[in-house]
Structure formats: C-alpha cells, structure tokens
VOGU-3710 file (C-alpha; in Angstrom, 3 decimals, decimal comma):
1> msappnrpii> -42,241/-66,797/-94,990  -44,733/-64,450/-93,344  -43,629/-61,058/-91,939  -43,350/-60,743/-88,099  -46,218/-58,983/-86,457  -45,746/-55,294/-85,692  -44,613/-54,742/-82,079  -46,201/-51,872/-80,164  -43,970/-48,826/-79,746  -43,528/-47,904/-76,053
11> ikrkkvvagg> -42,524/-44,335/-75,308  -41,049/-43,671/-71,830  -41,336/-40,144/-70,566  -38,947/-39,112/-67,715  -40,604/-36,934/-65,146  -38,498/-33,867/-64,430  -39,023/-32,337/-60,974  -38,143/-28,672/-60,729  -35,345/-28,082/-58,217  -34,575/-31,782/-57,977
21> ghhggawkva> -30,890/-31,091/-58,309  -30,977/-29,469/-54,881  -33,159/-32,106/-53,189  -35,261/-29,370/-51,599  -34,263/-26,921/-48,796  -35,083/-28,942/-45,685  -31,438/-29,809/-45,020  -30,553/-26,113/-45,004  -33,122/-25,434/-42,308  -31,821/-28,344/-40,212
31> yadfvtamma> -28,212/-27,187/-40,621  -29,115/-23,616/-39,683  -30,866/-24,886/-36,532  -27,781/-26,927/-35,633  -25,424/-23,974/-36,105  -27,718/-21,734/-34,041  -27,859/-24,307/-31,250  -24,069/-24,654/-31,197  -23,627/-20,887/-31,117  -26,055/-20,630/-28,197
41> ffllmwllss> -24,216/-23,442/-26,388  -20,792/-21,831/-26,723  -22,240/-18,457/-25,723  -23,664/-20,077/-22,582  -20,284/-21,671/-21,780  -18,552/-18,307/-22,214  -21,034/-16,548/-19,934  -20,646/-19,211/-17,244  -16,866/-18,996/-17,383  -16,952/-15,205/-16,996
51> aseeqklgia> -19,552/-15,124/-14,211  -18,380/-14,467/-10,657  -18,906/-16,975/-7,860  -21,692/-14,954/-6,248  -23,482/-14,663/-9,583  -23,299/-18,422/-10,063  -24,534/-18,918/-6,514  -27,460/-16,589/-7,130  -28,364/-18,443/-10,343  -28,128/-21,804/-8,591
61> dyfaptipfv> -30,315/-20,593/-5,736  -32,891/-19,278/-8,178  -33,302/-22,657/-9,878  -32,977/-24,799/-6,725  -36,403/-26,407/-6,162  -35,930/-26,789/-2,407  -35,442/-23,062/-1,761  -38,714/-21,145/-1,445  -38,754/-17,419/-2,041  -39,950/-15,091/0,676
71> datsggdgal> -40,726/-11,411/0,564  -39,396/-10,494/4,004  -35,901/-10,528/5,431  -35,062/-11,336/9,016  -34,961/-7,661/9,910  -31,513/-7,650/11,535  -28,772/-5,060/11,322  -25,669/-4,910/9,161  -24,900/-5,449/5,514  -26,787/-8,726/5,466
81> hgdslhtkdt> -29,980/-7,285/6,988  -30,030/-10,272/9,329  -28,141/-13,346/10,376  -30,051/-16,003/8,420  -27,480/-17,645/6,170  -26,835/-21,204/5,021  -28,205/-23,891/7,319  -27,905/-27,467/6,136  -31,181/-29,295/5,449  -33,240/-26,252/6,447
91> naqngtggia> -35,515/-24,401/4,070  -35,682/-20,629/4,134  -38,115/-19,022/6,520  -38,835/-15,476/7,578  -35,845/-14,747/9,757  -35,049/-18,300/10,900  -32,372/-20,370/9,234  -31,961/-21,406/5,616  -31,202/-19,093/2,734  -33,350/-16,006/2,886
101> emdggvsaga> -34,140/-14,113/-0,301  -32,691/-10,634/-0,301  -33,103/-7,690/-2,665  -34,911/-9,199/-5,596  -33,878/-12,827/-5,311  -30,183/-12,538/-4,427  -29,269/-15,137/-1,798  -27,843/-14,124/1,558  -24,546/-15,806/0,688  -24,234/-13,886/-2,561
111> aevqalrdle> -25,214/-10,651/-0,812  -22,511/-11,191/1,788  -19,864/-11,778/-0,874  -20,987/-8,571/-2,570  -20,711/-6,751/0,762  -17,121/-7,979/1,085  -16,398/-6,839/-2,460  -17,804/-3,417/-1,607  -15,556/-3,341/1,467  -12,561/-4,213/-0,709
121> tallgvgges> -13,480/-1,478/-3,188  -13,778/1,105/-0,429  -10,454/0,017/1,093  -8,540/0,227/-2,180  -10,326/3,359/-3,339  -11,349/1,935/-6,720  -13,045/4,802/-8,525  -12,681/7,118/-5,553  -10,600/8,125/-2,555  -8,981/5,292/-0,596
131> fltenamrhv> -9,116/4,954/3,171  -5,358/4,323/3,020  -2,633/6,824/2,198  -0,393/6,155/-0,791  2,496/5,206/1,496  0,341/2,714/3,390  -1,357/1,386/0,266  1,875/-0,037/-1,135  2,006/-2,437/1,820  -1,512/-3,777/1,221
141> itrltdeglv> -3,078/-6,295/-1,137  -6,477/-7,957/-0,896  -8,060/-11,128/-2,223  -11,474/-12,711/-1,882  -11,342/-16,377/-0,847  -13,826/-19,037/0,218  -13,157/-17,984/3,822  -13,757/-14,304/3,237  -11,868/-11,123/2,361  -8,143/-11,408/3,115
151> ieifdlpgap> -6,378/-8,076/3,703  -2,650/-8,717/3,633  -0,101/-6,168/4,836  3,541/-6,993/4,221  7,135/-5,818/4,450  8,819/-4,106/1,538  12,569/-3,889/0,996  13,718/-1,062/3,231  10,178/-0,529/4,550  9,305/-3,097/7,254
161> lftagtadpl> 6,151/-3,221/9,350  7,916/-4,000/12,639  11,322/-3,247/14,079  13,603/-6,088/12,975  13,356/-9,160/15,195  10,650/-7,635/17,411  6,887/-7,131/17,572  7,269/-3,351/17,907  5,129/-1,813/15,131  6,490/1,016/13,036
171> pvtvqiadml> 4,334/4,132/12,409  3,070/2,879/9,040  1,764/-0,299/10,705  -0,069/1,685/13,372  -1,563/3,878/10,651  -2,728/0,870/8,607  -4,222/-0,856/11,660  -6,126/2,283/12,644  -7,527/2,726/9,140  -8,477/-0,933/8,914
181> anilrivanp> -10,280/-0,786/12,247  -12,214/2,189/10,904  -13,209/0,620/7,586  -14,038/-2,762/9,123  -16,960/-1,087/10,865  -18,703/-1,022/7,473  -19,556/-4,709/7,952  -20,328/-6,792/11,026  -18,442/-9,944/10,012  -16,042/-11,774/12,349
191> vavtshvagg> -12,356/-10,897/12,011  -9,281/-13,130/12,229  -5,579/-12,246/12,357  -2,727/-14,447/11,097  0,967/-13,605/11,358  3,777/-14,896/9,129  7,499/-14,243/9,375  10,305/-14,778/6,900  12,694/-17,667/7,255  16,085/-17,133/8,818
201> vpesrvwsls> 14,805/-16,398/12,309  16,206/-18,910/14,840  13,814/-21,798/15,402  13,687/-20,971/19,093  12,318/-17,494/18,237  10,300/-17,910/15,052  7,067/-19,031/16,711  7,158/-16,548/19,570  7,953/-13,681/17,176  5,072/-14,633/14,901
211> sdraarmqml> 2,730/-14,993/17,888  3,794/-11,653/19,372  3,201/-9,829/16,088  -0,265/-11,373/15,691  -1,157/-10,330/19,238  0,178/-6,830/18,644  -1,926/-6,420/15,503  -4,958/-7,577/17,471  -4,239/-4,886/20,067  -3,808/-2,222/17,383
221> lhagdldplr> -7,168/-3,089/15,832  -8,854/-2,939/19,229  -7,176/0,407/19,873  -8,792/1,620/16,657  -12,227/0,778/18,117  -12,761/-2,575/16,432  -15,203/-4,484/18,657  -13,137/-7,130/20,548  -16,083/-9,548/20,318  -15,645/-9,688/16,557
231> mvrvtakadr> -12,159/-11,182/16,888  -12,594/-14,938/16,425  -9,037/-16,117/15,823  -5,455/-14,931/16,316  -2,966/-17,295/14,684  0,811/-17,546/14,331  2,158/-19,522/11,354  5,823/-18,612/11,801  7,766/-19,291/8,580  5,716/-22,342/7,556
241> dpvtddvtav> 3,738/-20,704/4,751  6,027/-18,524/2,594  4,669/-16,705/-0,455  7,994/-16,638/-2,324  10,443/-19,321/-3,385  13,057/-17,607/-1,227  11,761/-18,255/2,292  14,096/-15,583/3,683  12,661/-12,797/1,464  11,187/-9,890/3,425
251> rnnrieiivv> 7,951/-10,282/1,463  7,203/-13,282/3,696  6,941/-10,983/6,731  3,223/-10,291/6,628  0,020/-9,999/8,617  -3,309/-11,218/7,243  -6,518/-9,643/8,519  -9,383/-11,879/7,379  -12,970/-10,616/7,255  -14,610/-14,004/7,738
261> rsdl> -17,819/-14,947/5,967  -20,607/-15,386/8,485  -21,955/-18,541/6,825  -18,825/-20,600/7,502
//
C-alpha cells in the first residue's frame, strides 16, 4: 500500500492590532460631548429659573423677530422716557406705539418694571435711608405683581390705622399717606386705592366702612400733593378678601395703594 501524499502545512497568523482591547477612543469623545451638552442644558434651566420676569421679557423681546430695534425713544417725560408701551399687533416706531427699545435694548415693559422696583427700593430704604420712619415701616409691606407695585399698609395688634369702626385716620396713617404721596412723585404711573376691613363688622356697615376708608386714603394722598389725575380707581372690598384664615384678625384691616403699570 502506497503512502498518502504529503499535505501542505498551512500556518495562520492572527493579526494583533495595538489598542484593540479599548476599541479606540471615539466613544470617549462622544460621551464627553454628551456630558458637556447635558451640563450646558441644566445650567441654562437653572439660569432661566433664577431670572426675574423683566429679564425674561427683555430676552424674549431681543429674540422676537417682529420687534425692530430703534435708536431713539419717544422723548417723553418720566421714568419711561415716553408713553410708548405694548400695543397689540403694532411694531415699534419712533415714539408711536409698539415696544420701543430703551437703554441698550431693554424693552419699555422691562424698564417700567425696573422703575417700580427702584421705587420699592427707595420706599423700603434697602441699602440706604427709608422714606418711612421705623414706626411707620412696620405697617408697610410691598409686592410686585402683574398689575404693578402693591404698597400695603395694615393694622397691627394694638396699633390700628383708623379709629375703631370709623374712617378717621390715626396720626401714623396720615404720616404714611404723606410720605407715600411724596415718593410716588418719583414715577408718573397711575395709582389705585383698595380698602379691606376685617370680618366681624355688621353687614350693614362693612361696605360703607370699607368705602369710607378708601375715600379717606384718596384724600390723604391728594393732600400730600399727589396729582388727582393719576388716581384711576378707588375700590372697597369690605371683608371679602381676607389675608388670614381668621377673617376677624386685625391684619385684614388694610389699605392697598397700587402703582399701576402703564401698559395694562
């Protein structure tokens, strides 16, 4: 029997790629880009949540394509440098309607809100001397709302604003009204007055008492040289809008002086 032919010997060589165990570094670059993008996203969300309403409004106005930018204001008087505020479906023009650019791109609405904030700061004496005495200051709080700056003066236990059951103001109320009339001259915005009384007053008297106190505060502001033409509303809300769970609490006896935004 003949011997089988010799088979050829095949040698397989395995190609070894340097760094193959790590499959290259492209995935690291992609992951780093993803992490950076997520960090930027969360930073943006944090900045938006901490921005004030006027800052957001200014940013929105800057990117709004329908709002052209102009170099001139309307040239009027007052904190707004003019009366051109928001007008629906009207583009900004030099002094006529729309949203005029003011002071480096800040919208008129944002500028007005800042003016009200400056008024609030001056009233409360943040970082400086207040227009109000310490005794009067304890009766006053402020808040900025969509309507404007609300200056609320209220009764304290043992320290009312009016003689009980009447619209006769006590000296501290006269002092506050006079100081408010003085500081309100900083801006030219309309002013509104709203009166609230605590529950417990007979229903036959609650509305008339609230109305009388609102009217008396209006008179006190006028006596302090506040222009009567700026008064746009004097309202009595009786005991229908308490600020405490106990409707009879003296804290519900309060007067709100509202510096109304001109663009409303």
